[in-house]
N, C-alpha and C positions, 0 to 999 in steps of 0.2 A: 769730625775729628777722628783720627785713627793713628795707630802707632805700630811699630814693629818691635817685637820683643824677641831678641835672638836666644836660641837655646841649642843644645847639642844635636837635635834632630832637624834643625832648620830655623826658619823665622815664623813666629806666630803673629798673625795680623790681629791686632786688638781694635775692637770698635770703641766708640766714645765711652760707653758705660763701663766697658772692661778696663779701659785705661784709667778712668776715675777710680775704680775699685782698686787697681794696682797701686795708684798713687796714695790712696787712703791707707792701704796696708803698709806701705813704706813709711808714711809719716808717723805711724803708730809704733814702729820698731824702736826699741831702746838703743841708745848710742848714735842715733841719727843726729848729725850736726844741723843746727838751724842757724843759718847765716843770712844776713841781708844781701850780701854781694858774694857771688861765687867766684872762686879763683879760676883763672884761665887754665886750660889743660896744658900739660907739658909739651905735647906733640900736636900742634894745631893742624898740621898737614894730614895726619892720620884721621883726625876728627872730620876734616873736610871730605876725605875719601869715604868715610863711613856714612856721612850725611848724603853724599851723592848716591851711594849704593842703596841706602835705605829708601831714599826718594824714588829711585827707579823701581824697587820692589813694590812699594805702595802703589805707584802709578800702574804697574802691571797687574795689580790685584784689586783695583778699584771696583771691578764688577762684582767681587765677592761681598762687598758691603751693601749691595742692592740699594744704592742711594736714589732718591727721587728726582735727581737733577738730570737734565738732558746732557750736559757736558760737565761732569764733575772735574775738579782740579785738585792738585796737590801743592801745598806750600808749607814750608817749615815754620813751626810755631815755637818749638822748644827742643832742646837736647838734654837728656839726662845721662850723666856719666858717673860711674863709681869713682870715688876719690880715696886715695890711699891715706 
């Protein structure tokens, strides 16, 4: 498991344990809504574009993860978006 975390200097590639740490930190923040079903984004096309770009970034940086697999692959598991 890996993720891309965008920032002003580019994209950070997060390994599984880093992603879990980030998610734990987010869940502890006050004011975080806890809902059973998330609402769809207002602009689905933009989200689809970002998913495609992020997938390409992860695929191009798989070697940085030093995975023990002969042919590692990338597939979407989740998308986390800020909500207004």
